[in-house]
Structures are given as structure tokens and as C-alpha cells.
MARZA-924716 format. One record per residue (C-alpha): residue in three letters; x, y, z. Coordinates in steps of 0.02 Angstrom, whole numbers, plus 50000, padded with zeros to 5 digits. Layout:
N
ALAXYZ;...
% end
This chain:
575
MET579245422359391;ILE580855415459315;ASN582205410359439;SER583895413459354;ASN584775402859485;GLU583915387159416;PRO584505385159237;GLN583305371159194;ALA581805381259251;PHE582495396559162;LEU582635387358996;GLN580975378259013;SER580035394459034;GLY578875397958889;LEU578445379758858;GLY576595382658884;LYS575145374158799;ASN574775389458694;ASP576545390958625;ARG576595388058439;TYR578405382158436;SER579455373758569;ASN580905382758653;PRO582445379658541;PHE583635382158688;TYR582865368258790;ASN583505353758686;ILE583985335958723;PRO585835339058768;LEU585295351758899;GLN584345338058991;TYR586015329059022;MET587135344059053;PRO587835344159232;LEU587525359259341;ASN588945356959468;ILE590825355659454;ASP590915337559513;GLY589715332159376;MET590695342159248;LEU592305333259296;LEU591455316359276;TRP590825321159103;ALA592555327659057;GLU593285310759101;HIS591925302159000;PHE592245312758844;LEU594125309658858;PHE593915290758859;ARG592545289658727;ASN593315300558591;GLY595045296058531;PHE595215310958415;TYR594745322858558;LYS596105315758671;GLN597365316358529;ALA596925334458493;LEU597225339058676;ASN598865329358673;ARG599465339158522;ILE599065355758605;ALA599955350258764;ASN601525344158675;TYR601625358158546;PHE602265370558675;ILE603575359058755;THR605235365458686;SER606845364758788;LEU607385370458960;LYS607995387958994;ILE608905389059161;GLU609585405459227;CYS610745403859376;ASP612325413159428;ASP613175397059484;SER613635386359332;GLU613805370359436;ALA612095373059516;LYS611375376359342;GLU611995359459281;LYS611335351159440;TYR609605358359409;ARG609655351959231;GLU610235334759287;VAL608875332959420;LEU607495338959302;GLU608065326559170;ASP608025312559300;LEU606275317759350;GLY605725317059168;TRP605165335059153;ARG604495332658976;GLN603335318759032;ILE602795329159182;LEU602345343859070;SER601445332558945;VAL600345324559080;SER600025341359163;GLY599525349158997;LEU598315335058959;ASN597515336359132;LEU597395355159116;LEU596535354258946;ALA595415339458987;TYR594835344659160;GLY595275363159165;ASN596265359659324;GLU597945351959368;PHE598385348359550;LEU600195343859582;THR601445341159723;VAL603315337459724;ASN603665324759861;GLN605405323559934;GLY605295305559992;PHE605645298760166;ASN606485284760264;ARG605365275660387;ASN606075270260554;LEU605325260560701;SER605835265960874;CYS605705254961029;PRO604715263861167;LYS605745255261303;CYS607565257161253;GLY607425269461110;ARG608275258360980;VAL607905264360803;ASP607825252260656;ASN607575256260472;ILE605985247460418;ASP606775242160253;LYS607975231360354;VAL606615224060465;GLY605585209660399;ASN604745202460554;PHE603585216760599;GLU601685215960606;PHE600555229560534;ASN598735231960584;LYS597675247760580;GLY599175259060560;LYS600115251260708;TYR601815242860695;SER602305228860814;LYS603915218960825;VAL605225211960944;CYS606615224160992;LEU608315216660956;LYS609115226361098;CYS607975224561249;GLY606805210761189;TYR605235221461205;LYS603805214361102;GLY602415226161057;GLU601975242160968;HIS603415253160905;LEU603415271560866;VAL603475277060684;ILE604765290260635;ASP604795296860456;ARG606355306760411;PRO606565316460248;SER607715307860125;ASN609095316160024;ASP609035302359894;LEU608635310859729;SER607835295059660;LYS606445296759790;ILE605895313959729;HIS604205311059649;VAL602955322359561;VAL601145317659600;HIS599695322459485;TRP598125322359593;PRO596425317759517;ALA595395333659504;LYS593795325259564;GLU594645319659727;ILE595265337059775;LYS594145347959882;ILE594415366659894;ARG593945379360025;TYR593925395859930;GLU593585413659985;ASP592915423459836;THR593345441059894;THR595155437959947;GLY595625423359832;GLU596265412859978;TYR596295393959956;GLU596405378360061;TYR596615361559975;PHE596105344360040;TRP596205326759973;ASP594605316859997;ILE595455299860012;PRO594475287059909;GLN593895270859990;GLN594775260259861;TYR596455267959911;ILE596055266260096;LYS595675247760077;LYS597285245059981;VAL598515253560100;THR597725247560263;SER597695228960222;LYS598345219060370;ASN600185213960374;ASN600575220460200;LYS602455222960178;PHE602405236160041;TYR601145249860078;SER601585249460263;LYS603355254860213;LYS602955267160073;THR601365276160127;PRO601705292460224;LYS601205292460406;VAL600155308260385;ILE599025298760265;TYR598775284660391;ASP598375297560524;CYS597025305260413;ILE596295288260367;PHE596095282160546;ASP595535299260608;LYS594275299560465;LYS594845316460402;MET595345323360234;LEU597195326460201;SER597635344960208;PHE598985350260086;ASN600415361860124;THR600165376360005;LYS602055378859990;ASN602215361959906;PHE600525361559818;LEU600205368959647;HIS598515372059567;LEU598545376059381;LYS596895380359299;LEU596105388159147;GLU595135403959176;THR593255402459196;PRO591955416159161;THR591595425359323;THR589725422259319;LEU589995403659352;ARG590205399059535;THR591405384259543;ASP592135385959720;GLY593905388459659;LYS593975375459521;ALA593935379059336;VAL592585372859218;PRO593265359559098;PRO593395366258919;CYS592345351758854;MET590815358858945;PHE590815373058818;LEU590755359558682;PHE589445348958768;GLU588135349758632;ASP589375346058491;LEU590095331158586;PHE588335325258629;MET587775325958447;LEU589365317458389;GLN589025303258510;THR587235302158446;LEU587875300258268;LYS589135287158324;LYS587735277358406;TYR586685278458247;ASN588195272958146;GLU588435258158263;VAL586655252258227;ILE586995253758040;CYS588585243458056;PHE587655229458145;GLU586055229658042;ASP586405236557868;ILE588185232457817;ALA587925213857789;PRO586345210057686;PHE584945199057754;ARG584835183857638;VAL583165175157612;ILE582745158957520;SER580895156257482;MET579755144857380;SER579575149957199;THR577835153757132;GLU577105148956962;ASN575775157756859;ASN574745141856848;SER574295137757027;ALA573545121056978;ALA575195115456902;ASN576255122357044;PRO577085107457132;ILE577515118557282;LEU575685118257335;HIS575795099457360;GLN577385099657464;ASN577585099157653;GLY578315115657711;GLY579345107657850;VAL580115095057730;TRP580515109057608;ALA581345119657744;ALA582365104757805;SER582975101557628;VAL583495119757610;ASP584425119057777;GLU585335103357721;MET585835111657558;ILE586505127057652;ASP587515115957771;GLU588255106557625;HIS588735123057542;ARG589615128957700;ARG590615112857708;ASP591075113457524;PRO590785130457440;GLY591265122957271;ALA589955109157274;TYR588485107657154;HIS586775106957235;LYS585185098457175;PHE583435103757223;PRO581845096357147;PHE580875112657145;PRO581285130457092;ILE581735142457234;GLN581935161257253;TYR583455170057330;GLN583405188057393;GLN584615199957481;LEU583795212557596;GLY584735227657663;GLY586605229857637;GLU586475248457601;GLY587415253457760;LYS588785262257663;ASN587505274457594;LEU586635276757762;ALA588195279957869;PRO588235298257927;VAL590065300557884;GLU589925318757828;LEU588925323857981;MET590185315658097;GLU591645324258011;ASN590715340758021;TYR590485339258209;LYS592305333958231;ASN592865349458136;ASN591715360258242;ILE592515353258399;LEU594275356158333;ASN593835373958283;ALA593095377058454;LEU594765371358528;ASP595675383858415;ILE596575369658325;PRO596715371758136;VAL595975356258056;GLU597475355257938;LEU598645355558087;PHE597715341158169;GLN597715331258008;MET599565335157976;SER599135343057808;LEU599555361257847;LYS600415369457697;ALA601925380657713;GLU601075396057640;ALA599685395057769;ALA600755389457916;GLY601255406857975;PRO599545414658007;ALA598755398258066;LEU600135394358191;ARG600205412358251;LEU598335411858289;PHE598515394858371;GLU599965400358483;ASN599085416358536;SER597485406758576;TRP598395394658692;ASN599725405958769;VAL599025400758938;ILE599825383558915;PRO601675389058908;ASN601335401259050;ASN600715387159159;TYR602185376259105;ASN603415389659161;ARG602515391259325;LEU602595372459350;LEU604455371459310;SER604825385859429;HIS603865376859567;ILE604825360659539;ALA606475370159536;ASP606055378859701;VAL605685362359787;VAL607245354059715;GLY608315369059765;LYS607705368159944;ILE608015349359954;LEU609775350659884;SER610185367759959;LEU610545375159788;PRO610555393759746;LYS608945400259673;ALA608705398059487;THR607405403459360;VAL606815388659258;GLY605645389459109;LEU605435384758927;VAL606235392758777;PRO604845403358698;ILE604045395558546;SER603715405458389;PHE603645393358244;SER602495405058150;ASP603835418458132;ASP605395407658134;ILE605735406657947;GLU605635425257911;ARG606465430458074;LYS607925418558055;SER608235424657879;VAL608275442957932;ILE609395439758083;GLY610575429257977;GLN610775443757854;LEU611075456257995;VAL612405444958074;SER613255442857904;ALA613295461857886;ASN614035463158062;ALA612565474158112;ILE612065464058266;ALA612905451858385;ARG613165433758330;SER612355427958491;GLU610655433558424;LEU610735420558286;LEU611345406958405;ASN609935410658528;LEU608655406558393;TYR609295388758393;ASN609475387758583;PHE611375388658578;ASP612325397358717;TYR613585409658643;GLU614875407258780;ASP614775388258768;GLN614945388658579;LEU616415400858587;ARG617275389758714;LYS616975374258606;LYS617625383258453;THR619215388358545;ASP619485370358601;GLU619255364158422;GLU620535376658357;ARG621775371358491;ILE621545352958447;ALA621775356858262;ARG623395366258299;ASP624045351658404;ILE623675339258265;GLN624485350558136;THR626055352258246;GLU626155333458266;GLU626055330958078;GLN627415343958049;GLU628565335558176;LYS628255318758095;THR628675325657923;GLN630275333757988;PHE630795317458071;GLU630565307857908;GLN631565320957814;MET632955319757943;ASN632985300757923;GLN633145302357735;ALA634535315057757;ASP635465303157874;VAL635305288857749;TYR635955300357613;SER637445305557718;VAL637885287557764;MET637755281957585;SER638815296557531;ALA640155291257655;ASN640125273157593;GLN640005277757411;PRO641675275957317;GLN642475291557252;GLY642005296257076;GLY640155299657098;PRO639095307757236;ALA637765296757326;THR635935301557310;PRO634345296757409;GLN633895285557265;ASP635555276357286;ALA635195274257472;LEU633465267357436;GLU634155254957309;GLN635455248857435;ALA634085246457566;GLN633005236857441;GLN634485225657398;ILE634815221757581;ALA632945218457608;GLN632935206157462;GLU634365196657545;LEU633555196457717;TYR631765192257666;PRO632045173357634;LEU632835171157808;ASP631805164957955;GLY631255176758090;ALA632725174258209;GLN634055176158076;ARG633185191458003;ARG633085200058172;ALA634935196458205;LYS635455204358040;LEU634345219458071;GLN635135222058243;GLU636865222058163;ILE636315235358038;LYS635475245458177;ALA637075245558279;THR638065253358136;ASP636765263658041;GLN635085269158115;ALA634465277057953;LEU634875261857848;TYR634045250757978;ALA632435260857971;THR632385260357781;VAL632755241657770;LYS631425237757900;SER630165248157805;GLN630565238757645;LEU630375221857733;GLU628655227057803;GLN628135232557630;MET628675215957553;THR627755206257689;SER626155216257659;GLN626265213257471;ALA626515194557496;ARG625015193757612;SER623915202957486;GLN624445191257346;GLY624015176257455;VAL622265183057489;GLU621965186157303;GLN622545168557257;SER621385160957389;LYS619905169957309;GLN620265162557135;PRO619215147157089;GLN620095130457095;GLN620525122456926;
% end
């Protein structure tokens, strides 16, 4: 009778002595396949570390769906605060790590920790000291001892952890899937999550008189360590993301890692890699052999009368001499034979088989091979990307759930109004055609302009406000230029009027006449030293502002020309 609850027995059935052929389903990979979720998680970790292309493929899936933040909140200041805090937390990195964990292990366990300030309280007088400002305490087995600065009590102090409002202490923790234990009720879907604290961590944080972990490790963890209990998580601050698993598999609340469905392909790929490794060591470099030459006439063969040991020593000496000086000429009294054995590793390497299994794995992950190899052509991008996005729509859904969870925790810590945080939907497969159609509709004034801006993640109100500011700045600059031009025209008119008043009767003064008078005065003032020139300019300024401005402008122009001529002369080669 076949027991379906024992997969190995189920697959071995039929392997009797009278069977003509062996059971094709009971193959070598099945003998190593794990039958429990803990073993599956260990194999998932093994596959991730042993196959670089597999990890890179998962990374590309995880990062493909990370676009930009979309925050909806009625309070604009709170909206910017959410964006600022999420940027400080590094939300892109959080999503990238979470996506990799989700794809590699099928599960992602995450908490958002607020951070705390640890204080030591004296049991006698009640004095409270911040542990960061105390350096003379002793730590042993979760107990803190020091001398009270107020009453002089020396002994154990009480530990008080208070939540911190310091945003830099908010930390997102990704918990290893194999360390999380779940109590799961199948009929109601209720969960309880526990951390099975590893011994390596316990040894690290409980070391005697350490001054780092004793300040940074939460008290609840110390309580669980010394009470020898698992840490129970608060479900309000704990998030479990997972990929769906077929219902026939009992996993006690955890999801089966996706690599388990590729176990045979990964196993065979590793077998080929091992075979290829043997070829690299044994068959790439040829095996070189030097032997005694043989002659047709055995009676005349001098090799038969030589000592084999002496002959081998002479050959070794010749080889050593060649290694010291590859260009040397070598002499040997007898003919020898040289052979190369092997060296056909290039022909034996299973390159095509390995590529075939890699492509099978990528196809099983719903990743187009051209997309992984960065060779996807534009004409095939639409259908391929559309299929890829639809196959992995669970990833952006989990990302949005994760961002909403982080926003809820941050909002409670900072007392911010509730906001909806997620990612801008991705649709690269339809972007080109859709953008073209929407652009034409906007040009025809058939739809709102905001539809086109939304495609590029631009906020219509922000862009309208920026455009209004730009127009205002342009008007201000234009007004300044107009005022400057009017002022220059008024100065020229004043010069013209002054020159007209000083001009003798018989001919009207013109702006050209005023300019010539200013140039003449500038020619007279230019040879003077600085003090004399300034004195003359002040006299002109006192009587005629317009003439003063024109003369000063001419002097500055003459000075600039003289400076330019000096630079050009300095660049000419010396005779």
C-alpha cells in the first residue's frame, strides 16, 4: 500500500526486481530534495551563494519594479515629512533587500524599530542616569552595577528603556527566515511570530563588561535570553511578506522558496559545473612526457646499454636548465621522444549544456533571456515586458504593502496625519504607444494636460506653480532691463542738452558732438595719475552729471583697451 504522506516511499514504489525499467521519477536529485521548510530554506541559501547568475536574476526582478514614491496626504507639510523620513531610511535599499529575500526564500520578515534611550535608575534614591553618559558601570548576565553619584549606593541598578524621538534611530530590520518560528492556525489564518535567538548572537551580546551591546541591545531581548525563551513579536510592528504556495503543501505558515520548484535544474547545473571543474584541472593543460627513443635495430640501440636512472637525471637537468633559460640550446647524447597527452578540455567542456540549463532556470523564473542578457530588441520589448510584469505583479503589491507599513509606523512615531504611500505603477511595455496617444490628445485639447504630466511622475499643481514663478521672474528681469535702457537714454538726453547749452550759436549740438567732447576730455585726463584724475572728475561731476558719466565711461574703456594690449604684447615671443 502506497503512503502518499511519505514522498520518498511514494516515488520508490514500483522499483521491484521484476520491473523492466527503473522509475524515471525517482532520480538522483530527488534523493537530496528536502521535505521540510527548514531544509528548503537552507537549500535556498545554498543556491543563492553558489550561482551568481541566479542571484543577479533575482536582483533584476527585485529592482525592476522600484520606481518612485507616490504619497497621498491632505497635509502638504506632512507629505514632505513622510518623503524626507523615507529618504533618510533609504527606502530604495529597503525595497531592494526585501525583494531579494522574497524571491530567494519566498518569505520576508521585517520590523520597523523606533529606537530607545537606556537609563539606569538607583534603587535607593531613584536617581536616573543616561547610560551613554555613564562609563564606570559593570555588566554581567544582563545586570548593570555602578556607584550612584547622588547617594553613593554601589550595586545593581534598574534598567529603564524609553522610546526615542530621534529619527536617526529608526531602523528597519530584515529577519533571517530560518530563525523565525511561526505558530499558524490553518482554518482561521491567525499567526504568532517568534525569533529563535541563535547562540552566536547570544554569546556576542552577553559577553561580560562589554560597553557596546549592553547599551544598544533592547532589554526585552536580554529578558528572553536569560529566561531561555523565544522573542515574541508584536504583530502591529511585524510584517510578513511571502509568495503564495500551492495549498497541498503544509508549510506551517511559511512559503516554499521558488528555487525548490527549480531544484532539478539547479542540481543538474551544479553537476555540470562540477564536471567542468574536473576538465579545467585535468584536461586544459596537456600532460607532457619525455621518453627514451627506440630504434628498429635493437642490437645497435645505445639506449639498451644506458642506466635508466642516469638517463632520467640527465633529462631532469636539461629541464631545469630550460626553465632557468628558455632560450638556451640543450645537448643530449641520445635521441628522445616528446609527447603531449590530453589538452582537449576546450572540446570536452559542457558549455552548451550549462547554457541550456541556465536558460531553463531563467524561463522558469519568467525572465526573458534577452532581458537578462541586456539584448532585448525594441520590437520585442512590448510583449516580453508585458508578460514579465504580469508574471511578477506580486512584487510591486508587496512593495506597496511594505511602504504602507513603514509609513504607518513613522506616522505614529512622529504623530503625523495618515498617508497612503506606494510606488508609481510601472508599465514600460505600454509606455511608448500610450505616451504618444496621450500627447496627441493633449495637443488637440481633448484631455487634461495633467494626464501627460502624470506619465512622467510630475505633479500638475507643482508644475503650474513653478511655471507661474518662472513667468514672474522673467517679467521682473524684463522690467529691470527696460528701466536700465530708459536710464541710459535719459543720460544721453542730458548730455545732449548740456552740450546744446554750451554750444556756440550758429549750429545745434548733437549726441555725437557730446560724445566727441567727452572723448577729448578723457584724452586729457588719461595721462594724469589717479589722484589728479579723480579730482578733475569730481569737478566735472559737480557741474555736469551727464558729462561726468560719459567721460568716466570713456576712461574705463581706454583702461580696458590698454590692459588688453599689454596682455597681447606679453604673449608675443621675445626678439
